[in-house]
One Martini backbone bead per residue (centre of mass of N, CA, C, O) as a GRO file, in nm:
protein
  288
    1MET     BB    1   0.455   2.958   0.431
    2PHE     BB    2   0.313   3.087   0.151
    3GLU     BB    3   0.031   2.969   0.288
    4GLY     BB    4  -0.289   3.018   0.363
    5ILE     BB    5  -0.352   3.116   0.696
    6ILE     BB    6  -0.247   3.463   0.777
    7PRO     BB    7  -0.207   3.657   1.033
    8ALA     BB    8  -0.223   3.999   1.105
    9LEU     BB    9  -0.106   4.109   1.378
   10VAL     BB   10  -0.168   4.244   1.661
   11THR     BB   11  -0.079   4.503   1.899
   12PRO     BB   12  -0.086   4.496   2.217
   13PHE     BB   13  -0.198   4.722   2.476
   14LYS     BB   14  -0.171   4.898   2.735
   15GLU     BB   15  -0.283   5.170   2.905
   16ASN     BB   16   0.018   5.308   2.844
   17PHE     BB   17   0.110   5.174   2.550
   18ASP     BB   18   0.246   4.933   2.602
   19VAL     BB   19   0.351   4.638   2.533
   20ASP     BB   20   0.161   4.324   2.534
   21PHE     BB   21   0.303   4.025   2.570
   22GLU     BB   22   0.087   3.851   2.706
   23GLY     BB   23  -0.123   3.913   2.486
   24ILE     BB   24   0.018   3.777   2.256
   25ALA     BB   25   0.008   3.492   2.378
   26LYS     BB   26  -0.299   3.473   2.396
   27ASN     BB   27  -0.355   3.502   2.093
   28LEU     BB   28  -0.184   3.264   1.995
   29ASP     BB   29  -0.349   3.046   2.140
   30TYR     BB   30  -0.604   3.099   1.960
   31LEU     BB   31  -0.464   3.065   1.663
   32GLU     BB   32  -0.250   2.825   1.594
   33LYS     BB   33  -0.451   2.577   1.523
   34HIS     BB   34  -0.557   2.749   1.242
   35VAL     BB   35  -0.275   2.829   1.125
   36ASP     BB   36   0.029   2.875   0.909
   37ALA     BB   37   0.108   3.171   0.996
   38LEU     BB   38   0.288   3.486   1.087
   39VAL     BB   39   0.232   3.858   1.123
   40PRO     BB   40   0.437   4.078   1.255
   41ALA     BB   41   0.464   4.417   1.223
   42GLY     BB   42   0.238   4.546   1.066
   43THR     BB   43  -0.027   4.723   1.001
   44THR     BB   44  -0.202   4.575   1.222
   45GLY     BB   45   0.061   4.620   1.427
   46GLU     BB   46   0.147   4.926   1.422
   47ALA     BB   47   0.435   4.997   1.297
   48ALA     BB   48   0.417   5.314   1.265
   49THR     BB   49   0.416   5.331   1.615
   50LEU     BB   50   0.674   5.180   1.638
   51SER     BB   51   0.955   5.131   1.747
   52TYR     BB   52   1.230   4.969   1.669
   53GLU     BB   53   1.252   4.820   1.936
   54GLU     BB   54   0.962   4.715   1.943
   55HIS     BB   55   0.954   4.572   1.676
   56ILE     BB   56   1.178   4.364   1.743
   57GLU     BB   57   1.051   4.251   2.005
   58VAL     BB   58   0.795   4.141   1.882
   59VAL     BB   59   0.930   3.947   1.688
   60ARG     BB   60   1.096   3.790   1.895
   61TYR     BB   61   0.860   3.690   2.066
   62VAL     BB   62   0.706   3.535   1.849
   63CYS     BB   63   0.943   3.344   1.781
   64GLU     BB   64   0.958   3.216   2.072
   65VAL     BB   65   0.631   3.125   2.109
   66ALA     BB   66   0.591   3.013   1.836
   67SER     BB   67   0.492   2.731   1.604
   68LYS     BB   68   0.501   2.917   1.362
   69PRO     BB   69   0.573   3.080   1.107
   70VAL     BB   70   0.762   3.392   1.051
   71ILE     BB   71   0.646   3.705   0.903
   72ALA     BB   72   0.811   3.993   0.907
   73GLY     BB   73   0.784   4.308   0.946
   74ALA     BB   74   1.016   4.559   0.745
   75GLY     BB   75   0.927   4.826   0.638
   76SER     BB   76   1.019   5.113   0.422
   77ASN     BB   77   1.093   5.431   0.259
   78SER     BB   78   1.380   5.334   0.342
   79THR     BB   79   1.630   5.134   0.251
   80ARG     BB   80   1.810   5.159   0.500
   81GLU     BB   81   1.586   5.089   0.707
   82ALA     BB   82   1.500   4.818   0.585
   83LEU     BB   83   1.776   4.685   0.626
   84TYR     BB   84   1.781   4.701   0.928
   85LEU     BB   85   1.521   4.538   0.980
   86ALA     BB   86   1.599   4.286   0.827
   87LYS     BB   87   1.842   4.206   1.008
   88GLU     BB   88   1.686   4.203   1.280
   89VAL     BB   89   1.463   3.988   1.215
   90GLU     BB   90   1.659   3.767   1.151
   91LYS     BB   91   1.798   3.762   1.434
   92ALA     BB   92   1.511   3.711   1.583
   93GLY     BB   93   1.388   3.449   1.384
   94ALA     BB   94   1.280   3.488   1.119
   95ASN     BB   95   1.167   3.321   0.822
   96ALA     BB   96   1.059   3.603   0.717
   97ALA     BB   97   0.999   3.901   0.507
   98MET     BB   98   0.803   4.205   0.496
   99PHE     BB   99   0.768   4.461   0.224
  100VAL     BB  100   0.668   4.751   0.178
  101THR     BB  101   0.619   4.981  -0.026
  102PRO     BB  102   0.733   5.278  -0.075
  103TYR     BB  103   0.622   5.560   0.080
  104TYR     BB  104   0.550   5.891  -0.048
  105ASN     BB  105   0.811   5.889  -0.256
  106LYS     BB  106   0.739   5.728  -0.515
  107PRO     BB  107   0.869   5.508  -0.679
  108ASN     BB  108   0.975   5.375  -0.947
  109PRO     BB  109   1.024   5.074  -1.088
  110ASP     BB  110   1.335   5.088  -1.063
  111GLY     BB  111   1.338   5.157  -0.761
  112LEU     BB  112   1.193   4.905  -0.662
  113VAL     BB  113   1.395   4.697  -0.762
  114LYS     BB  114   1.641   4.808  -0.607
  115HIS     BB  115   1.527   4.789  -0.325
  116TYR     BB  116   1.488   4.473  -0.321
  117ASN     BB  117   1.773   4.397  -0.408
  118GLU     BB  118   1.925   4.512  -0.163
  119ILE     BB  119   1.787   4.338   0.049
  120ALA     BB  120   1.839   4.050  -0.068
  121LYS     BB  121   2.160   4.071  -0.041
  122GLU     BB  122   2.152   4.096   0.301
  123ILE     BB  123   1.968   3.837   0.319
  124SER     BB  124   1.852   3.485   0.378
  125ILE     BB  125   1.565   3.542   0.386
  126PRO     BB  126   1.272   3.561   0.265
  127ILE     BB  127   1.067   3.766   0.046
  128LEU     BB  128   0.785   3.992   0.084
  129VAL     BB  129   0.577   4.166  -0.106
  130TYR     BB  130   0.385   4.478  -0.047
  131ASN     BB  131   0.072   4.567  -0.201
  132VAL     BB  132  -0.074   4.906  -0.106
  133PRO     BB  133  -0.192   5.174  -0.262
  134SER     BB  134  -0.383   5.315  -0.046
  135ARG     BB  135  -0.110   5.374   0.141
  136THR     BB  136   0.143   5.447  -0.070
  137GLY     BB  137   0.079   5.553  -0.390
  138ILE     BB  138   0.159   5.270  -0.516
  139ASN     BB  139   0.203   5.027  -0.787
  140VAL     BB  140   0.232   4.687  -0.863
  141THR     BB  141   0.283   4.577  -1.149
  142PRO     BB  142   0.311   4.308  -1.340
  143GLU     BB  143   0.588   4.387  -1.457
  144THR     BB  144   0.722   4.439  -1.181
  145ALA     BB  145   0.660   4.166  -1.050
  146LYS     BB  146   0.833   4.004  -1.246
  147LYS     BB  147   1.103   4.135  -1.170
  148LEU     BB  148   1.089   4.063  -0.868
  149SER     BB  149   1.068   3.745  -0.911
  150GLU     BB  150   1.383   3.743  -1.026
  151ILE     BB  151   1.479   3.782  -0.747
  152GLU     BB  152   1.681   3.664  -0.528
  153GLY     BB  153   1.454   3.599  -0.246
  154VAL     BB  154   1.190   3.658  -0.394
  155ALA     BB  155   0.883   3.476  -0.312
  156GLY     BB  156   0.654   3.716  -0.303
  157LEU     BB  157   0.300   3.845  -0.284
  158LYS     BB  158   0.111   4.096  -0.137
  159GLU     BB  159  -0.225   4.160  -0.258
  160ALA     BB  160  -0.388   4.506  -0.214
  161SER     BB  161  -0.544   4.642  -0.474
  162GLY     BB  162  -0.836   4.504  -0.568
  163ASN     BB  163  -0.725   4.378  -0.853
  164LEU     BB  164  -0.803   4.100  -1.027
  165LYS     BB  165  -0.666   4.142  -1.297
  166GLN     BB  166  -0.384   4.187  -1.180
  167VAL     BB  167  -0.356   3.923  -1.027
  168ALA     BB  168  -0.388   3.736  -1.270
  169GLU     BB  169  -0.141   3.846  -1.427
  170ILE     BB  170   0.074   3.780  -1.219
  171ILE     BB  171   0.024   3.475  -1.215
  172ARG     BB  172   0.066   3.426  -1.520
  173ILE     BB  173   0.380   3.564  -1.544
  174THR     BB  174   0.470   3.396  -1.314
  175SER     BB  175   0.598   3.168  -1.134
  176ASP     BB  176   0.520   2.894  -0.936
  177ASP     BB  177   0.728   2.997  -0.704
  178PHE     BB  178   0.543   3.247  -0.690
  179ALA     BB  179   0.375   3.390  -0.428
  180VAL     BB  180   0.027   3.466  -0.410
  181LEU     BB  181  -0.135   3.689  -0.186
  182SER     BB  182  -0.384   3.796  -0.012
  183GLY     BB  183  -0.472   4.143   0.122
  184ASP     BB  184  -0.787   4.073   0.092
  185ASP     BB  185  -1.032   3.915   0.243
  186PHE     BB  186  -1.270   3.930   0.023
  187LEU     BB  187  -1.045   3.790  -0.197
  188THR     BB  188  -0.956   3.507  -0.122
  189LEU     BB  189  -1.122   3.315  -0.303
  190PRO     BB  190  -1.070   3.440  -0.582
  191ILE     BB  191  -0.757   3.407  -0.564
  192LEU     BB  192  -0.752   3.105  -0.535
  193MET     BB  193  -0.892   3.057  -0.817
  194LEU     BB  194  -0.635   3.201  -0.970
  195GLY     BB  195  -0.368   3.079  -0.779
  196GLY     BB  196  -0.350   3.140  -0.505
  197ARG     BB  197  -0.224   3.058  -0.165
  198GLY     BB  198  -0.370   3.296   0.012
  199VAL     BB  199  -0.369   3.486   0.333
  200ILE     BB  200  -0.329   3.810   0.470
  201SER     BB  201  -0.508   3.861   0.778
  202VAL     BB  202  -0.747   4.013   0.978
  203THR     BB  203  -0.982   3.805   1.032
  204ALA     BB  204  -0.790   3.577   1.159
  205ASN     BB  205  -0.795   3.700   1.449
  206VAL     BB  206  -1.114   3.624   1.493
  207ALA     BB  207  -1.168   3.375   1.248
  208PRO     BB  208  -0.967   3.124   1.191
  209HIS     BB  209  -1.156   2.873   1.162
  210ILE     BB  210  -1.325   2.981   0.922
  211MET     BB  211  -1.100   3.042   0.725
  212LYS     BB  212  -0.987   2.749   0.727
  213GLU     BB  213  -1.241   2.610   0.624
  214MET     BB  214  -1.242   2.748   0.350
  215TYR     BB  215  -0.961   2.661   0.253
  216GLU     BB  216  -1.003   2.351   0.279
  217ALA     BB  217  -1.239   2.329   0.089
  218PHE     BB  218  -1.089   2.426  -0.159
  219LYS     BB  219  -0.848   2.217  -0.156
  220ARG     BB  220  -1.063   1.964  -0.185
  221GLY     BB  221  -1.294   2.089  -0.404
  222ASP     BB  222  -1.520   2.251  -0.223
  223VAL     BB  223  -1.652   2.522  -0.353
  224GLU     BB  224  -1.933   2.547  -0.232
  225LYS     BB  225  -1.840   2.562   0.063
  226ALA     BB  226  -1.648   2.802   0.032
  227ARG     BB  227  -1.868   2.999  -0.066
  228GLU     BB  228  -2.048   2.984   0.182
  229ILE     BB  229  -1.833   3.099   0.379
  230HIS     BB  230  -1.778   3.360   0.237
  231TYR     BB  231  -2.068   3.475   0.282
  232ARG     BB  232  -2.058   3.451   0.592
  233LEU     BB  233  -1.801   3.656   0.613
  234MET     BB  234  -1.876   3.933   0.484
  235PRO     BB  235  -1.974   4.099   0.734
  236LEU     BB  236  -1.694   4.085   0.871
  237TYR     BB  237  -1.526   4.220   0.663
  238ASP     BB  238  -1.680   4.486   0.682
  239ALA     BB  239  -1.655   4.542   0.992
  240LEU     BB  240  -1.325   4.545   0.987
  241PHE     BB  241  -1.376   4.815   0.771
  242ILE     BB  242  -1.542   5.058   0.916
  243ASP     BB  243  -1.248   5.133   0.972
  244THR     BB  244  -0.941   5.179   1.038
  245ASN     BB  245  -0.684   4.985   1.023
  246PRO     BB  246  -0.711   4.833   1.356
  247ILE     BB  247  -0.966   4.933   1.503
  248PRO     BB  248  -1.185   4.700   1.477
  249VAL     BB  249  -1.011   4.449   1.561
  250LYS     BB  250  -0.951   4.545   1.847
  251LYS     BB  251  -1.244   4.551   1.939
  252ALA     BB  252  -1.313   4.258   1.882
  253LEU     BB  253  -1.108   4.132   2.077
  254GLU     BB  254  -1.218   4.265   2.328
  255LEU     BB  255  -1.509   4.139   2.306
  256MET     BB  256  -1.366   3.835   2.316
  257GLY     BB  257  -1.126   3.849   2.546
  258LEU     BB  258  -0.885   3.963   2.416
  259ALA     BB  259  -0.600   4.120   2.304
  260ALA     BB  260  -0.539   4.493   2.259
  261GLY     BB  261  -0.629   4.771   2.297
  262LYS     BB  262  -0.563   5.069   2.213
  263PRO     BB  263  -0.477   5.266   1.982
  264ARG     BB  264  -0.249   5.464   1.850
  265LEU     BB  265  -0.165   5.756   1.788
  266PRO     BB  266  -0.389   5.876   1.550
  267LEU     BB  267  -0.552   5.654   1.650
  268VAL     BB  268  -0.882   5.549   1.744
  269GLU     BB  269  -1.143   5.444   1.884
  270LEU     BB  270  -1.426   5.299   1.841
  271SER     BB  271  -1.727   5.377   1.801
  272GLU     BB  272  -2.033   5.310   1.929
  273GLU     BB  273  -2.187   5.267   1.666
  274LYS     BB  274  -1.979   5.069   1.536
  275THR     BB  275  -1.973   4.866   1.770
  276GLU     BB  276  -2.264   4.765   1.737
  277LYS     BB  277  -2.222   4.646   1.456
  278LEU     BB  278  -1.996   4.451   1.536
  279LYS     BB  279  -2.148   4.287   1.750
  280LYS     BB  280  -2.361   4.169   1.564
  281VAL     BB  281  -2.168   4.003   1.388
  282LEU     BB  282  -2.029   3.839   1.613
  283SER     BB  283  -2.292   3.707   1.715
  284GLU     BB  284  -2.379   3.565   1.447
  285LEU     BB  285  -2.087   3.396   1.463
  286GLU     BB  286  -2.027   3.314   1.765
  287LEU     BB  287  -1.784   3.512   1.902
  288ILE     BB  288  -1.993   3.628   2.155
   0.00000   0.00000   0.00000
């Protein structure tokens, strides 16, 4: 479950900004034959602006209609709220849950360990820690990652620090049972080469077949082919982060005829100038 190409799903919205459940199903139909698992209600899924009820319903719906394992987003900067979401996504049918490190209140390493330990004690599905310092203001150091890996139920780490030296050290000092996944699309191949298991990906919403081709080339030992695909994907990696995620990926899906809708405020739709740049990249990859 914690390996391969795993899209961090967008949450499509209707014109009135209600969740578009039919749109979720349409996107899953496009994705599922190419991916290894699914992450609903994470950063790319605009979890920050979903109500708890919407969050749980999105997870429940994906669990009901998907044929792949579901790793549900369930993080909060409040341990109590994270525990609530943890229990609810487990009841909704998730195979695992992903918890972003608590943001804004900036716990120290002891607080982080206690946070994840409290969650792990309360649910029976495995936990994935999500480290994204650019959004949370704190970093899971290799030393803290090692302590987290020793908690029963904590199965892996989505690493989006952008620091390859840190990723390498985490992989080096944790056990082989602890899965390290890239949280940065452009570092997917480098992290695989360091011993990572795969990627939780924005780009996989748009080009799952190309991401999967790169992963499979690497797994069979054809590093040259994997590297060729990595470089082919680099303009798309850049284009999908031309603005705050998930603004560009929602526009890309719209251009491709898939379900997206505008992001909820305070995020706004991609500008016309940036949309033209995105269109050019999508066209060059024959995605539109």
